[in-house]
N, CA and C atoms as an extended XYZ file, in Angstrom:
228
Properties=species:S:1:pos:R:3:atomname:S:1:resname:S:1:resid:I:1 pbc="F F F"
N       -56.121     -114.927     -138.021 N   MET     1
C       -55.376     -114.148     -139.202 CA  MET     1
C       -53.718     -114.019     -138.487 C   MET     1
N       -53.810     -114.103     -137.224 N   LYS     2
C       -52.163     -114.268     -136.756 CA  LYS     2
C       -51.316     -114.899     -137.501 C   LYS     2
N       -51.906     -116.228     -137.729 N   LYS     3
C       -51.133     -117.305     -138.463 CA  LYS     3
C       -51.055     -116.730     -139.766 C   LYS     3
N       -51.773     -116.199     -140.317 N   VAL     4
C       -51.792     -115.733     -141.845 CA  VAL     4
C       -50.558     -114.667     -142.022 C   VAL     4
N       -50.841     -113.985     -141.065 N   ALA     5
C       -49.775     -113.019     -140.960 CA  ALA     5
C       -48.071     -113.550     -140.781 C   ALA     5
N       -48.029     -114.466     -139.987 N   ALA     6
C       -46.892     -114.925     -139.442 CA  ALA     6
C       -46.510     -115.772     -140.706 C   ALA     6
N       -46.820     -116.240     -141.686 N   VAL     7
C       -47.144     -117.181     -142.503 CA  VAL     7
C       -46.057     -116.587     -143.641 C   VAL     7
N       -47.001     -115.053     -143.576 N   LEU     8
C       -46.339     -114.141     -145.268 CA  LEU     8
C       -45.605     -113.528     -144.483 C   LEU     8
N       -45.150     -113.064     -143.376 N   PHE     9
C       -44.119     -112.652     -142.764 CA  PHE     9
C       -42.827     -113.418     -143.036 C   PHE     9
N       -42.658     -114.701     -142.757 N   VAL    10
C       -42.025     -115.731     -142.704 CA  VAL    10
C       -41.471     -116.003     -144.460 C   VAL    10
N       -42.631     -115.927     -145.143 N   ALA    11
C       -42.510     -116.108     -146.754 CA  ALA    11
C       -41.826     -115.003     -147.211 C   ALA    11
N       -42.311     -113.699     -146.990 N   GLY    12
C       -41.657     -112.311     -147.191 CA  GLY    12
C       -39.877     -112.704     -146.941 C   GLY    12
N       -39.736     -113.082     -145.697 N   MET    13
C       -38.054     -113.187     -145.187 CA  MET    13
C       -37.654     -114.036     -146.340 C   MET    13
N       -38.099     -114.894     -146.325 N   PHE    14
C       -37.240     -115.814     -147.534 CA  PHE    14
C       -37.485     -115.779     -148.669 C   PHE    14
N       -38.205     -114.696     -149.283 N   ALA    15
C       -38.323     -114.171     -150.711 CA  ALA    15
C       -37.091     -113.027     -150.557 C   ALA    15
N       -37.178     -112.205     -149.584 N   PHE    16
C       -36.124     -111.120     -149.249 CA  PHE    16
C       -34.450     -111.816     -149.410 C   PHE    16
N       -34.165     -112.387     -148.342 N   PHE    17
C       -32.705     -113.202     -148.393 CA  PHE    17
C       -32.584     -114.211     -150.127 C   PHE    17
N       -33.428     -114.211     -150.195 N   ALA    18
C       -33.377     -115.360     -151.384 CA  ALA    18
C       -32.693     -114.284     -152.703 C   ALA    18
N       -33.306     -113.408     -152.948 N   CYS    19
C       -32.759     -112.528     -153.774 CA  CYS    19
C       -31.536     -111.825     -153.520 C   CYS    19
N       -30.468     -112.036     -154.623 N   GLY    20
C       -29.157     -111.774     -154.740 CA  GLY    20
C       -28.149     -112.972     -154.414 C   GLY    20
N       -27.071     -112.735     -154.642 N   PRO    21
C       -26.113     -113.700     -154.559 CA  PRO    21
C       -25.771     -113.570     -152.909 C   PRO    21
N       -24.904     -114.754     -152.728 N   SER    22
C       -25.013     -115.007     -151.353 CA  SER    22
C       -23.523     -115.088     -151.121 C   SER    22
N       -22.557     -114.825     -150.004 N   ALA    23
C       -21.593     -113.929     -149.372 CA  ALA    23
C       -20.673     -115.043     -150.612 C   ALA    23
N       -20.493     -116.479     -150.291 N   GLU    24
C       -19.583     -117.183     -151.411 CA  GLU    24
C       -19.802     -116.616     -152.588 C   GLU    24
N       -21.153     -116.350     -153.275 N   GLU    25
C       -21.319     -116.725     -154.478 CA  GLU    25
C       -20.595     -114.823     -155.248 C   GLU    25
N       -20.465     -113.852     -153.883 N   LYS    26
C       -19.617     -113.080     -154.503 CA  LYS    26
C       -18.489     -113.292     -154.409 C   LYS    26
N       -17.809     -114.209     -153.473 N   ALA    27
C       -16.283     -113.906     -153.051 CA  ALA    27
C       -15.807     -114.751     -154.116 C   ALA    27
N       -16.683     -115.472     -154.607 N   ALA    28
C       -16.270     -116.543     -156.194 CA  ALA    28
C       -16.142     -115.473     -157.358 C   ALA    28
N       -17.174     -114.793     -157.257 N   MET    29
C       -17.473     -113.435     -158.580 CA  MET    29
C       -16.223     -113.162     -158.714 C   MET    29
N       -15.662     -112.307     -157.497 N   GLU    30
C       -14.722     -111.581     -156.975 CA  GLU    30
C       -13.475     -112.157     -157.699 C   GLU    30
N       -13.207     -113.617     -157.195 N   LYS    31
C       -12.140     -114.146     -157.394 CA  LYS    31
C       -12.466     -114.460     -158.980 C   LYS    31
N       -12.676     -114.432     -159.640 N   ALA    32
C       -13.215     -115.091     -161.096 CA  ALA    32
C       -12.634     -113.727     -161.516 C   ALA    32
N       -12.637     -112.401     -161.442 N   LYS    33
C       -12.935     -111.273     -162.014 CA  LYS    33
C       -11.396     -111.024     -161.294 C   LYS    33
N       -10.808     -111.280     -160.969 N   GLN    34
C        -9.342     -111.039     -160.250 CA  GLN    34
C        -8.509     -112.415     -161.119 C   GLN    34
N        -8.796     -113.763     -161.247 N   ASP    35
C        -8.082     -114.489     -161.872 CA  ASP    35
C        -7.987     -113.722     -163.484 C   ASP    35
N        -9.364     -113.339     -164.011 N   SER    36
C        -9.283     -113.073     -164.914 CA  SER    36
C        -8.160     -111.861     -165.981 C   SER    36
N        -8.393     -110.794     -164.457 N   ILE    37
C        -7.139     -109.956     -164.558 CA  ILE    37
C        -5.675     -110.028     -165.115 C   ILE    37
N        -5.613     -110.916     -163.870 N   ALA    38
C        -4.338     -111.752     -163.967 CA  ALA    38
C        -3.807     -112.627     -165.040 C   ALA    38
N        -4.884     -113.168     -165.834 N   ALA    39
C        -4.589     -114.231     -167.015 CA  ALA    39
C        -4.332     -112.757     -168.026 C   ALA    39
N        -5.060     -111.493     -168.027 N   VAL    40
C        -4.924     -110.296     -169.083 CA  VAL    40
C        -3.658     -109.966     -168.966 C   VAL    40
N        -2.819     -109.884     -167.822 N   GLN    41
C        -1.802     -109.220     -167.282 CA  GLN    41
C        -0.461     -109.989     -167.930 C   GLN    41
N        -0.649     -111.362     -167.792 N   LYS    42
C         0.339     -111.979     -167.936 CA  LYS    42
C         0.527     -112.530     -169.448 C   LYS    42
N        -0.642     -112.428     -169.857 N   ALA    43
C        -0.752     -112.235     -171.904 CA  ALA    43
C         0.335     -111.216     -172.414 C   ALA    43
N        -0.266     -109.945     -171.541 N   TYR    44
C         0.467     -108.588     -172.381 CA  TYR    44
C         1.910     -108.744     -171.845 C   TYR    44
N         2.344     -109.273     -170.431 N   ASP    45
C         3.631     -108.980     -170.368 CA  ASP    45
C         4.407     -110.319     -171.241 C   ASP    45
N         3.960     -111.377     -171.349 N   ASP    46
C         4.485     -111.795     -172.557 CA  ASP    46
C         4.427     -111.872     -173.718 C   ASP    46
N         3.421     -110.633     -174.048 N   SER    47
C         3.764     -110.356     -175.578 CA  SER    47
C         4.754     -109.328     -175.775 C   SER    47
N         4.739     -108.384     -174.650 N   VAL    48
C         5.754     -107.253     -174.535 CA  VAL    48
C         7.144     -107.814     -174.608 C   VAL    48
N         7.638     -108.877     -173.593 N   ALA    49
C         8.479     -109.321     -173.327 CA  ALA    49
C         8.998     -110.484     -174.991 C   ALA    49
N         7.923     -110.659     -175.700 N   MET    50
C         8.336     -111.061     -176.982 CA  MET    50
C         8.545     -110.290     -177.794 C   MET    50
N         8.128     -109.104     -177.766 N   ALA    51
C         8.105     -107.830     -178.272 CA  ALA    51
C         9.679     -107.038     -178.722 C   ALA    51
N         9.951     -107.453     -177.098 N   LEU    52
C        11.407     -106.805     -177.115 CA  LEU    52
C        12.550     -108.130     -177.305 C   LEU    52
N        12.095     -109.016     -177.178 N   GLU    53
C        13.440     -109.911     -177.845 CA  GLU    53
C        13.202     -109.742     -179.435 C   GLU    53
N        11.933     -109.851     -179.967 N   GLN    54
C        12.039     -109.771     -181.284 CA  GLN    54
C        13.132     -108.366     -181.804 C   GLN    54
N        12.937     -107.159     -181.117 N   VAL    55
C        13.754     -105.956     -181.338 CA  VAL    55
C        15.165     -106.168     -181.020 C   VAL    55
N        15.464     -107.110     -180.172 N   ARG    56
C        16.544     -107.575     -179.828 CA  ARG    56
C        17.724     -108.343     -181.021 C   ARG    56
N        16.722     -108.915     -180.759 N   GLN    57
C        17.348     -110.108     -182.320 CA  GLN    57
C        17.287     -109.363     -183.707 C   GLN    57
N        16.438     -108.160     -183.978 N   ASP    58
C        16.793     -107.858     -185.109 CA  ASP    58
C        17.819     -106.672     -185.307 C   ASP    58
N        17.940     -106.062     -183.647 N   SER    59
C        19.148     -105.077     -183.697 CA  SER    59
C        20.546     -105.975     -183.871 C   SER    59
N        20.533     -107.319     -183.251 N   ILE    60
C        21.896     -107.971     -183.805 CA  ILE    60
C        22.076     -108.552     -185.328 C   ILE    60
N        20.733     -108.609     -185.909 N   ARG    61
C        20.778     -108.936     -187.017 CA  ARG    61
C        21.425     -107.642     -188.284 C   ARG    61
N        21.150     -106.588     -187.687 N   ILE    62
C        21.650     -105.296     -188.451 CA  ILE    62
C        22.755     -105.075     -187.947 C   ILE    62
N        23.492     -105.521     -186.807 N   ALA    63
C        24.621     -105.019     -186.493 CA  ALA    63
C        25.477     -105.993     -186.974 C   ALA    63
N        25.136     -107.368     -187.222 N   ASP    64
C        25.772     -108.047     -187.733 CA  ASP    64
C        25.767     -107.944     -189.635 C   ASP    64
N        25.088     -107.357     -190.382 N   SER    65
C        24.906     -107.011     -191.456 CA  SER    65
C        25.815     -105.498     -191.605 C   SER    65
N        25.680     -104.670     -190.622 N   ILE    66
C        26.884     -103.696     -191.111 CA  ILE    66
C        28.131     -103.945     -190.943 C   ILE    66
N        28.215     -104.882     -190.249 N   ALA    67
C        29.725     -105.576     -189.710 CA  ALA    67
C        30.336     -106.052     -191.354 C   ALA    67
N        29.508     -106.634     -191.569 N   ALA    68
C        29.752     -107.455     -193.194 CA  ALA    68
C        29.718     -106.315     -193.909 C   ALA    68
N        28.991     -105.481     -194.321 N   ALA    69
C        29.129     -104.518     -195.258 CA  ALA    69
C        30.234     -103.829     -194.953 C   ALA    69
N        30.621     -103.347     -193.555 N   ALA    70
C        32.073     -102.843     -193.643 CA  ALA    70
C        33.192     -103.416     -193.838 C   ALA    70
N        33.251     -104.836     -193.621 N   GLU    71
C        34.315     -105.751     -193.862 CA  GLU    71
C        34.350     -106.191     -195.252 C   GLU    71
N        33.384     -106.141     -195.774 N   ALA    72
C        33.246     -105.916     -197.870 CA  ALA    72
C        34.174     -105.127     -197.816 C   ALA    72
N        33.396     -104.180     -197.648 N   GLY    73
C        34.080     -102.560     -197.770 CA  GLY    73
C        35.557     -102.559     -197.699 C   GLY    73
N        36.068     -102.879     -196.854 N   LYS    74
C        37.757     -103.169     -196.551 CA  LYS    74
C        37.948     -103.483     -197.505 C   LYS    74
N        37.624     -104.793     -197.873 N   LYS    75
C        38.247     -106.042     -198.710 CA  LYS    75
C        38.712     -105.399     -200.316 C   LYS    75
N        37.437     -104.461     -200.762 N   LYS    76
C        37.879     -104.031     -201.974 CA  LYS    76
C        39.061     -103.029     -202.235 C   LYS    76
């Protein structure tokens, strides 16, 4: 009976520790999560930078159009 209890105890311990991720797996999941957050942040920053550059370019075009219209008005 003692041998059966010991075997069941050892089997129970294996089953208990086999459930759930290991520390390395937890660390890998956390790193993947942080990498994903960093990728999304970089994509957001890039899109904001592109939008700001587009606004700058549009402002330059509008200023050039206003200057051209003013110049054309002076020639009349």
